[in-house]
A tleap script that builds the chain and sets N, CA, C and O, in Angstrom:
source leaprc.protein.ff14SB
mol = sequence {
  NMET SER PRO GLU ASP LEU GLU ARG PHE SER
  GLN MET PHE LYS ALA LEU ALA ASN PRO HIE
  ARG LEU LYS VAL LEU LEU GLU LEU LEU ARG
  CYS SER PRO GLU GLU GLY GLN PHE VAL THR
  ASP ALA VAL GLN MET GLU ASN CYS GLN ARG
  GLU PHE ALA GLU GLU LEU GLY LEU ALA PRO
  SER THR VAL SER HIE HIE PHE LYS GLU MET
  ARG GLN ALA GLY LEU LEU HIE THR ARG ARG
  GLU GLY LYS ARG MET LEU VAL TRP ILE ASP
  ALA ASP ALA ILE GLN SER LEU ARG HIE LEU
  LEU CARG
}
set mol.1.N position { 29.833 -46.570 -35.924 }
set mol.1.CA position { 30.461 -45.361 -36.402 }
set mol.1.C position { 31.252 -44.746 -35.251 }
set mol.1.O position { 30.770 -44.676 -34.121 }
set mol.2.N position { 32.449 -44.310 -35.546 }
set mol.2.CA position { 33.326 -43.777 -34.507 }
set mol.2.C position { 32.897 -42.356 -34.103 }
set mol.2.O position { 32.218 -41.670 -34.866 }
set mol.3.N position { 33.292 -41.929 -32.918 }
set mol.3.CA position { 32.999 -40.557 -32.498 }
set mol.3.C position { 33.602 -39.510 -33.455 }
set mol.3.O position { 33.031 -38.439 -33.661 }
set mol.4.N position { 34.756 -39.843 -34.027 }
set mol.4.CA position { 35.387 -38.931 -34.980 }
set mol.4.C position { 34.543 -38.790 -36.246 }
set mol.4.O position { 34.385 -37.692 -36.778 }
set mol.5.N position { 34.004 -39.914 -36.722 }
set mol.5.CA position { 33.133 -39.875 -37.901 }
set mol.5.C position { 31.877 -39.060 -37.612 }
set mol.5.O position { 31.445 -38.255 -38.438 }
set mol.6.N position { 31.295 -39.276 -36.432 }
set mol.6.CA position { 30.095 -38.524 -36.057 }
set mol.6.C position { 30.382 -37.025 -36.035 }
set mol.6.O position { 29.573 -36.224 -36.504 }
set mol.7.N position { 31.521 -36.657 -35.493 }
set mol.7.CA position { 31.896 -35.235 -35.447 }
set mol.7.C position { 32.107 -34.682 -36.854 }
set mol.7.O position { 31.671 -33.569 -37.150 }
set mol.8.N position { 32.764 -35.437 -37.717 }
set mol.8.CA position { 33.021 -35.003 -39.093 }
set mol.8.C position { 31.707 -34.795 -39.847 }
set mol.8.O position { 31.521 -33.773 -40.507 }
set mol.9.N position { 30.805 -35.757 -39.747 }
set mol.9.CA position { 29.511 -35.617 -40.422 }
set mol.9.C position { 28.701 -34.468 -39.832 }
set mol.9.O position { 28.014 -33.747 -40.555 }
set mol.10.N position { 28.784 -34.307 -38.530 }
set mol.10.CA position { 28.081 -33.206 -37.882 }
set mol.10.C position { 28.546 -31.861 -38.430 }
set mol.10.O position { 27.732 -30.969 -38.671 }
set mol.11.N position { 29.861 -31.715 -38.627 }
set mol.11.CA position { 30.397 -30.465 -39.181 }
set mol.11.C position { 29.936 -30.248 -40.618 }
set mol.11.O position { 29.637 -29.122 -41.016 }
set mol.12.N position { 29.879 -31.322 -41.390 }
set mol.12.CA position { 29.399 -31.201 -42.778 }
set mol.12.C position { 27.944 -30.761 -42.806 }
set mol.12.O position { 27.576 -29.850 -43.547 }
set mol.13.N position { 27.108 -31.420 -41.984 }
set mol.13.CA position { 25.693 -31.076 -41.956 }
set mol.13.C position { 25.487 -29.659 -41.432 }
set mol.13.O position { 24.604 -28.940 -41.899 }
set mol.14.N position { 26.298 -29.266 -40.470 }
set mol.14.CA position { 26.201 -27.908 -39.941 }
set mol.14.C position { 26.486 -26.896 -41.053 }
set mol.14.O position { 25.779 -25.897 -41.183 }
set mol.15.N position { 27.518 -27.156 -41.850 }
set mol.15.CA position { 27.852 -26.253 -42.957 }
set mol.15.C position { 26.734 -26.231 -43.992 }
set mol.15.O position { 26.389 -25.172 -44.516 }
set mol.16.N position { 26.174 -27.388 -44.282 }
set mol.16.CA position { 25.133 -27.485 -45.309 }
set mol.16.C position { 23.754 -27.064 -44.804 }
set mol.16.O position { 22.816 -26.951 -45.594 }
set mol.17.N position { 23.620 -26.833 -43.500 }
set mol.17.CA position { 22.339 -26.376 -42.968 }
set mol.17.C position { 22.028 -24.953 -43.412 }
set mol.17.O position { 20.875 -24.523 -43.378 }
set mol.18.N position { 23.052 -24.229 -43.825 }
set mol.18.CA position { 22.840 -22.888 -44.358 }
set mol.18.C position { 22.397 -23.023 -45.809 }
set mol.18.O position { 23.128 -23.601 -46.613 }
set mol.19.N position { 21.228 -22.512 -46.169 }
set mol.19.CA position { 20.733 -22.706 -47.544 }
set mol.19.C position { 21.636 -22.094 -48.612 }
set mol.19.O position { 21.697 -22.596 -49.734 }
set mol.20.N position { 22.336 -21.016 -48.272 }
set mol.20.CA position { 23.241 -20.412 -49.256 }
set mol.20.C position { 24.425 -21.326 -49.541 }
set mol.20.O position { 24.825 -21.493 -50.693 }
set mol.21.N position { 24.988 -21.920 -48.480 }
set mol.21.CA position { 26.117 -22.835 -48.683 }
set mol.21.C position { 25.681 -24.071 -49.433 }
set mol.21.O position { 26.408 -24.566 -50.294 }
set mol.22.N position { 24.498 -24.578 -49.116 }
set mol.22.CA position { 23.986 -25.742 -49.839 }
set mol.22.C position { 23.832 -25.418 -51.322 }
set mol.22.O position { 24.194 -26.227 -52.176 }
set mol.23.N position { 23.305 -24.255 -51.624 }
set mol.23.CA position { 23.126 -23.849 -53.016 }
set mol.23.C position { 24.481 -23.700 -53.717 }
set mol.23.O position { 24.634 -24.122 -54.864 }
set mol.24.N position { 25.456 -23.109 -53.039 }
set mol.24.CA position { 26.797 -22.958 -53.614 }
set mol.24.C position { 27.409 -24.324 -53.881 }
set mol.24.O position { 27.975 -24.549 -54.951 }
set mol.25.N position { 27.301 -25.245 -52.916 }
set mol.25.CA position { 27.869 -26.583 -53.107 }
set mol.25.C position { 27.207 -27.297 -54.278 }
set mol.25.O position { 27.891 -27.910 -55.097 }
set mol.26.N position { 25.897 -27.224 -54.362 }
set mol.26.CA position { 25.192 -27.872 -55.472 }
set mol.26.C position { 25.609 -27.281 -56.811 }
set mol.26.O position { 25.739 -28.006 -57.798 }
set mol.27.N position { 25.818 -25.983 -56.849 }
set mol.27.CA position { 26.255 -25.345 -58.095 }
set mol.27.C position { 27.677 -25.780 -58.444 }
set mol.27.O position { 27.977 -26.029 -59.611 }
set mol.28.N position { 28.546 -25.871 -57.453 }
set mol.28.CA position { 29.910 -26.344 -57.708 }
set mol.28.C position { 29.894 -27.781 -58.215 }
set mol.28.O position { 30.649 -28.128 -59.124 }
set mol.29.N position { 29.044 -28.611 -57.637 }
set mol.29.CA position { 28.937 -29.993 -58.106 }
set mol.29.C position { 28.439 -30.036 -59.545 }
set mol.29.O position { 28.910 -30.842 -60.348 }
set mol.30.N position { 27.490 -29.172 -59.866 }
set mol.30.CA position { 26.921 -29.140 -61.208 }
set mol.30.C position { 27.928 -28.670 -62.250 }
set mol.30.O position { 27.964 -29.202 -63.360 }
set mol.31.N position { 28.744 -27.679 -61.903 }
set mol.31.CA position { 29.633 -27.086 -62.907 }
set mol.31.C position { 31.029 -27.688 -62.902 }
set mol.31.O position { 31.861 -27.309 -63.727 }
set mol.32.N position { 31.306 -28.620 -61.993 }
set mol.32.CA position { 32.637 -29.227 -61.942 }
set mol.32.C position { 32.777 -30.292 -63.015 }
set mol.32.O position { 31.833 -31.031 -63.292 }
set mol.33.N position { 33.969 -30.371 -63.624 }
set mol.33.CA position { 34.215 -31.473 -64.559 }
set mol.33.C position { 34.202 -32.811 -63.817 }
set mol.33.O position { 34.087 -32.856 -62.592 }
set mol.34.N position { 34.320 -33.876 -64.567 }
set mol.34.CA position { 34.210 -35.225 -63.982 }
set mol.34.C position { 35.095 -35.447 -62.771 }
set mol.34.O position { 34.678 -36.090 -61.807 }
set mol.35.N position { 36.296 -34.932 -62.806 }
set mol.35.CA position { 37.192 -35.169 -61.676 }
set mol.35.C position { 36.857 -34.288 -60.483 }
set mol.35.O position { 37.538 -34.357 -59.460 }
set mol.36.N position { 35.800 -33.443 -60.596 }
set mol.36.CA position { 35.359 -32.656 -59.467 }
set mol.36.C position { 36.202 -31.425 -59.197 }
set mol.36.O position { 36.144 -30.873 -58.098 }
set mol.37.N position { 36.971 -30.986 -60.155 }
set mol.37.CA position { 37.879 -29.864 -59.929 }
set mol.37.C position { 37.753 -28.873 -61.067 }
set mol.37.O position { 37.629 -29.258 -62.229 }
set mol.38.N position { 37.786 -27.615 -60.732 }
set mol.38.CA position { 37.921 -26.627 -61.777 }
set mol.38.C position { 39.018 -25.670 -61.382 }
set mol.38.O position { 39.243 -25.425 -60.197 }
set mol.39.N position { 39.701 -25.129 -62.371 }
set mol.39.CA position { 40.837 -24.247 -62.157 }
set mol.39.C position { 40.464 -22.892 -62.715 }
set mol.39.O position { 39.882 -22.788 -63.795 }
set mol.40.N position { 40.797 -21.873 -61.983 }
set mol.40.CA position { 40.500 -20.529 -62.447 }
set mol.40.C position { 41.594 -19.581 -61.982 }
set mol.40.O position { 42.256 -19.818 -60.971 }
set mol.41.N position { 41.772 -18.504 -62.740 }
set mol.41.CA position { 42.705 -17.492 -62.250 }
set mol.41.C position { 41.964 -16.619 -61.245 }
set mol.41.O position { 40.751 -16.751 -61.082 }
set mol.42.N position { 42.682 -15.734 -60.577 }
set mol.42.CA position { 42.080 -14.941 -59.507 }
set mol.42.C position { 40.926 -14.090 -60.016 }
set mol.42.O position { 39.928 -13.931 -59.314 }
set mol.43.N position { 41.039 -13.542 -61.214 }
set mol.43.CA position { 39.968 -12.710 -61.767 }
set mol.43.C position { 38.721 -13.560 -61.993 }
set mol.43.O position { 37.614 -13.140 -61.652 }
set mol.44.N position { 38.891 -14.753 -62.565 }
set mol.44.CA position { 37.742 -15.619 -62.792 }
set mol.44.C position { 37.131 -16.073 -61.469 }
set mol.44.O position { 35.911 -16.188 -61.356 }
set mol.45.N position { 37.973 -16.331 -60.471 }
set mol.45.CA position { 37.450 -16.735 -59.162 }
set mol.45.C position { 36.634 -15.608 -58.573 }
set mol.45.O position { 35.573 -15.842 -57.995 }
set mol.46.N position { 37.117 -14.386 -58.715 }
set mol.46.CA position { 36.374 -13.230 -58.230 }
set mol.46.C position { 35.033 -13.142 -58.955 }
set mol.46.O position { 34.001 -12.874 -58.339 }
set mol.47.N position { 35.057 -13.371 -60.277 }
set mol.47.CA position { 33.817 -13.356 -61.049 }
set mol.47.C position { 32.884 -14.466 -60.574 }
set mol.47.O position { 31.676 -14.261 -60.457 }
set mol.48.N position { 33.450 -15.648 -60.299 }
set mol.48.CA position { 32.647 -16.772 -59.808 }
set mol.48.C position { 31.970 -16.381 -58.496 }
set mol.48.O position { 30.782 -16.640 -58.308 }
set mol.49.N position { 32.713 -15.765 -57.601 }
set mol.49.CA position { 32.140 -15.342 -56.330 }
set mol.49.C position { 31.070 -14.279 -56.558 }
set mol.49.O position { 30.037 -14.277 -55.887 }
set mol.50.N position { 31.320 -13.373 -57.509 }
set mol.50.CA position { 30.321 -12.348 -57.817 }
set mol.50.C position { 29.050 -12.970 -58.383 }
set mol.50.O position { 27.941 -12.572 -58.026 }
set mol.51.N position { 29.222 -13.965 -59.282 }
set mol.51.CA position { 28.046 -14.640 -59.845 }
set mol.51.C position { 27.231 -15.321 -58.743 }
set mol.51.O position { 26.007 -15.193 -58.703 }
set mol.52.N position { 27.912 -16.043 -57.852 }
set mol.52.CA position { 27.214 -16.667 -56.737 }
set mol.52.C position { 26.547 -15.592 -55.880 }
set mol.52.O position { 25.402 -15.747 -55.456 }
set mol.53.N position { 27.270 -14.505 -55.630 }
set mol.53.CA position { 26.742 -13.427 -54.797 }
set mol.53.C position { 25.487 -12.830 -55.414 }
set mol.53.O position { 24.496 -12.615 -54.717 }
set mol.54.N position { 25.520 -12.560 -56.718 }
set mol.54.CA position { 24.345 -11.996 -57.383 }
set mol.54.C position { 23.168 -12.955 -57.323 }
set mol.54.O position { 22.039 -12.552 -57.041 }
set mol.55.N position { 23.436 -14.222 -57.587 }
set mol.55.CA position { 22.364 -15.223 -57.584 }
set mol.55.C position { 21.739 -15.362 -56.198 }
set mol.55.O position { 20.528 -15.542 -56.066 }
set mol.56.N position { 22.581 -15.277 -55.168 }
set mol.56.CA position { 22.100 -15.458 -53.804 }
set mol.56.C position { 21.686 -14.147 -53.143 }
set mol.56.O position { 21.118 -14.154 -52.050 }
set mol.57.N position { 21.968 -13.017 -53.803 }
set mol.57.CA position { 21.674 -11.720 -53.208 }
set mol.57.C position { 22.589 -11.402 -52.044 }
set mol.57.O position { 22.166 -10.787 -51.064 }
set mol.58.N position { 23.849 -11.820 -52.147 }
set mol.58.CA position { 24.834 -11.627 -51.080 }
set mol.58.C position { 26.033 -10.839 -51.585 }
set mol.58.O position { 26.239 -10.706 -52.791 }
set mol.59.N position { 26.813 -10.322 -50.659 }
set mol.59.CA position { 28.070 -9.665 -51.011 }
set mol.59.C position { 29.103 -10.730 -51.382 }
set mol.59.O position { 29.088 -11.823 -50.816 }
set mol.60.N position { 30.013 -10.422 -52.338 }
set mol.60.CA position { 31.070 -11.389 -52.682 }
set mol.60.C position { 31.880 -11.841 -51.466 }
set mol.60.O position { 32.304 -12.995 -51.401 }
set mol.61.N position { 32.096 -10.945 -50.509 }
set mol.61.CA position { 32.849 -11.333 -49.308 }
set mol.61.C position { 32.088 -12.385 -48.497 }
set mol.61.O position { 32.700 -13.232 -47.847 }
set mol.62.N position { 30.754 -12.329 -48.537 }
set mol.62.CA position { 29.941 -13.327 -47.842 }
set mol.62.C position { 30.061 -14.681 -48.525 }
set mol.62.O position { 30.131 -15.713 -47.859 }
set mol.63.N position { 30.086 -14.676 -49.851 }
set mol.63.CA position { 30.269 -15.932 -50.589 }
set mol.63.C position { 31.636 -16.517 -50.269 }
set mol.63.O position { 31.774 -17.728 -50.091 }
set mol.64.N position { 32.643 -15.658 -50.195 }
set mol.64.CA position { 33.980 -16.111 -49.822 }
set mol.64.C position { 33.938 -16.771 -48.436 }
set mol.64.O position { 34.587 -17.793 -48.213 }
set mol.65.N position { 33.190 -16.195 -47.530 }
set mol.65.CA position { 33.036 -16.773 -46.190 }
set mol.65.C position { 32.383 -18.157 -46.274 }
set mol.65.O position { 32.782 -19.076 -45.559 }
set mol.66.N position { 31.382 -18.305 -47.145 }
set mol.66.CA position { 30.732 -19.611 -47.309 }
set mol.66.C position { 31.719 -20.648 -47.848 }
set mol.66.O position { 31.720 -21.796 -47.403 }
set mol.67.N position { 32.562 -20.242 -48.807 }
set mol.67.CA position { 33.605 -21.156 -49.303 }
set mol.67.C position { 34.493 -21.592 -48.144 }
set mol.67.O position { 34.824 -22.771 -48.018 }
set mol.68.N position { 34.878 -20.642 -47.301 }
set mol.68.CA position { 35.749 -20.951 -46.162 }
set mol.68.C position { 35.071 -21.934 -45.211 }
set mol.68.O position { 35.697 -22.894 -44.762 }
set mol.69.N position { 33.797 -21.701 -44.902 }
set mol.69.CA position { 33.060 -22.594 -44.003 }
set mol.69.C position { 32.971 -24.008 -44.575 }
set mol.69.O position { 33.129 -24.988 -43.847 }
set mol.70.N position { 32.719 -24.107 -45.875 }
set mol.70.CA position { 32.631 -25.434 -46.500 }
set mol.70.C position { 33.986 -26.112 -46.534 }
set mol.70.O position { 34.077 -27.331 -46.392 }
set mol.71.N position { 35.048 -25.324 -46.724 }
set mol.71.CA position { 36.399 -25.889 -46.690 }
set mol.71.C position { 36.710 -26.414 -45.299 }
set mol.71.O position { 37.252 -27.510 -45.157 }
set mol.72.N position { 36.370 -25.641 -44.268 }
set mol.72.CA position { 36.638 -26.061 -42.895 }
set mol.72.C position { 35.828 -27.299 -42.514 }
set mol.72.O position { 36.250 -28.089 -41.670 }
set mol.73.N position { 34.665 -27.460 -43.139 }
set mol.73.CA position { 33.830 -28.634 -42.863 }
set mol.73.C position { 34.279 -29.851 -43.663 }
set mol.73.O position { 33.718 -30.935 -43.504 }
set mol.74.N position { 35.286 -29.685 -44.524 }
set mol.74.CA position { 35.810 -30.812 -45.283 }
set mol.74.C position { 35.056 -31.112 -46.567 }
set mol.74.O position { 35.220 -32.184 -47.150 }
set mol.75.N position { 34.222 -30.163 -47.014 }
set mol.75.CA position { 33.427 -30.397 -48.219 }
set mol.75.C position { 34.125 -29.971 -49.505 }
set mol.75.O position { 33.850 -30.517 -50.573 }
set mol.76.N position { 35.015 -29.012 -49.407 }
set mol.76.CA position { 35.757 -28.601 -50.596 }
set mol.76.C position { 37.152 -28.166 -50.207 }
set mol.76.O position { 37.465 -27.988 -49.030 }
set mol.77.N position { 37.977 -28.000 -51.216 }
set mol.77.CA position { 39.360 -27.589 -51.034 }
set mol.77.C position { 39.644 -26.391 -51.927 }
set mol.77.O position { 39.047 -26.234 -52.992 }
set mol.78.N position { 40.554 -25.560 -51.479 }
set mol.78.CA position { 41.038 -24.466 -52.315 }
set mol.78.C position { 42.558 -24.435 -52.203 }
set mol.78.O position { 43.138 -24.779 -51.173 }
set mol.79.N position { 43.170 -24.017 -53.280 }
set mol.79.CA position { 44.629 -23.856 -53.265 }
set mol.79.C position { 44.988 -22.771 -54.271 }
set mol.79.O position { 44.519 -22.787 -55.409 }
set mol.80.N position { 45.804 -21.849 -53.854 }
set mol.80.CA position { 46.263 -20.802 -54.739 }
set mol.80.C position { 47.601 -21.221 -55.338 }
set mol.80.O position { 48.502 -21.680 -54.635 }
set mol.81.N position { 47.706 -21.051 -56.646 }
set mol.81.CA position { 48.966 -21.279 -57.355 }
set mol.81.C position { 49.255 -20.022 -58.159 }
set mol.81.O position { 48.768 -19.859 -59.278 }
set mol.82.N position { 50.056 -19.135 -57.575 }
set mol.82.CA position { 50.301 -17.852 -58.221 }
set mol.82.C position { 49.009 -17.065 -58.261 }
set mol.82.O position { 48.379 -16.832 -57.230 }
set mol.83.N position { 48.617 -16.657 -59.459 }
set mol.83.CA position { 47.366 -15.912 -59.615 }
set mol.83.C position { 46.172 -16.825 -59.841 }
set mol.83.O position { 45.038 -16.358 -59.941 }
set mol.84.N position { 46.423 -18.111 -59.920 }
set mol.84.CA position { 45.332 -19.066 -60.151 }
set mol.84.C position { 44.814 -19.595 -58.828 }
set mol.84.O position { 45.567 -19.772 -57.871 }
set mol.85.N position { 43.538 -19.839 -58.792 }
set mol.85.CA position { 42.911 -20.446 -57.625 }
set mol.85.C position { 42.316 -21.772 -58.065 }
set mol.85.O position { 41.557 -21.835 -59.032 }
set mol.86.N position { 42.665 -22.821 -57.353 }
set mol.86.CA position { 42.065 -24.124 -57.604 }
set mol.86.C position { 41.010 -24.357 -56.549 }
set mol.86.O position { 41.259 -24.156 -55.361 }
set mol.87.N position { 39.850 -24.774 -56.967 }
set mol.87.CA position { 38.750 -25.073 -56.062 }
set mol.87.C position { 38.203 -26.427 -56.480 }
set mol.87.O position { 37.939 -26.649 -57.662 }
set mol.88.N position { 38.030 -27.330 -55.530 }
set mol.88.CA position { 37.450 -28.607 -55.892 }
set mol.88.C position { 36.666 -29.191 -54.727 }
set mol.88.O position { 36.966 -28.974 -53.553 }
set mol.89.N position { 35.657 -29.933 -55.115 }
set mol.89.CA position { 34.817 -30.638 -54.160 }
set mol.89.C position { 35.612 -31.827 -53.626 }
set mol.89.O position { 36.326 -32.490 -54.378 }
set mol.90.N position { 35.487 -32.089 -52.342 }
set mol.90.CA position { 36.115 -33.279 -51.777 }
set mol.90.C position { 35.227 -34.474 -52.111 }
set mol.90.O position { 34.219 -34.720 -51.448 }
set mol.91.N position { 35.613 -35.209 -53.143 }
set mol.91.CA position { 34.802 -36.327 -53.636 }
set mol.91.C position { 34.592 -37.382 -52.556 }
set mol.91.O position { 33.518 -37.979 -52.476 }
set mol.92.N position { 35.602 -37.618 -51.728 }
set mol.92.CA position { 35.466 -38.604 -50.650 }
set mol.92.C position { 34.410 -38.167 -49.634 }
set mol.92.O position { 33.649 -38.993 -49.130 }
set mol.93.N position { 34.367 -36.874 -49.339 }
set mol.93.CA position { 33.367 -36.369 -48.393 }
set mol.93.C position { 31.967 -36.554 -48.955 }
set mol.93.O position { 31.057 -36.981 -48.244 }
set mol.94.N position { 31.794 -36.231 -50.243 }
set mol.94.CA position { 30.481 -36.384 -50.868 }
set mol.94.C position { 30.086 -37.856 -50.904 }
set mol.94.O position { 28.934 -38.201 -50.641 }
set mol.95.N position { 31.035 -38.717 -51.227 }
set mol.95.CA position { 30.765 -40.163 -51.263 }
set mol.95.C position { 30.416 -40.672 -49.861 }
set mol.95.O position { 29.528 -41.511 -49.710 }
set mol.96.N position { 31.102 -40.176 -48.851 }
set mol.96.CA position { 30.808 -40.576 -47.458 }
set mol.96.C position { 29.400 -40.165 -47.072 }
set mol.96.O position { 28.680 -40.928 -46.427 }
set mol.97.N position { 29.000 -38.949 -47.469 }
set mol.97.CA position { 27.636 -38.493 -47.165 }
set mol.97.C position { 26.606 -39.368 -47.876 }
set mol.97.O position { 25.584 -39.733 -47.295 }
set mol.98.N position { 26.879 -39.696 -49.120 }
set mol.98.CA position { 25.965 -40.577 -49.866 }
set mol.98.C position { 25.827 -41.916 -49.160 }
set mol.98.O position { 24.720 -42.425 -48.986 }
set mol.99.N position { 26.963 -42.483 -48.752 }
set mol.99.CA position { 26.950 -43.776 -48.072 }
set mol.99.C position { 26.184 -43.684 -46.739 }
set mol.99.O position { 25.399 -44.572 -46.405 }
set mol.100.N position { 26.417 -42.626 -46.003 }
set mol.100.CA position { 25.742 -42.444 -44.721 }
set mol.100.C position { 24.224 -42.366 -44.882 }
set mol.100.O position { 23.482 -42.899 -44.056 }
set mol.101.N position { 23.769 -41.712 -45.930 }
set mol.101.CA position { 22.340 -41.488 -46.120 }
set mol.101.C position { 21.620 -42.652 -46.777 }
set mol.101.O position { 20.396 -42.622 -46.908 }
set mol.102.N position { 22.345 -43.667 -47.188 }
set mol.102.CA position { 21.701 -44.843 -47.790 }
set mol.102.C position { 21.067 -45.710 -46.765 }
set mol.102.O position { 20.483 -46.739 -47.103 }
savepdb mol mol.pdb
quit
């Protein structure tokens, strides 16, 4: 395994070491359609963050921070298109983690 791969996996594990981020990622995996992507407008995204926040007992801004940390670790992607927010799990990252843990 290359040093770059080790660093990439280390960042993923570091992000997932936080139980709140792990719970958010698992929920995103559970609620994502087959292609691993869901599309929402800004209001629905705000509601999604609020739902996660309520479930985790956190402020919505904290959940937003967790999304950012997971994005920076390469676990998910976000993209704004006008008022819509696209959020999706990086399927390759999840597959790489599965392969690594086998």
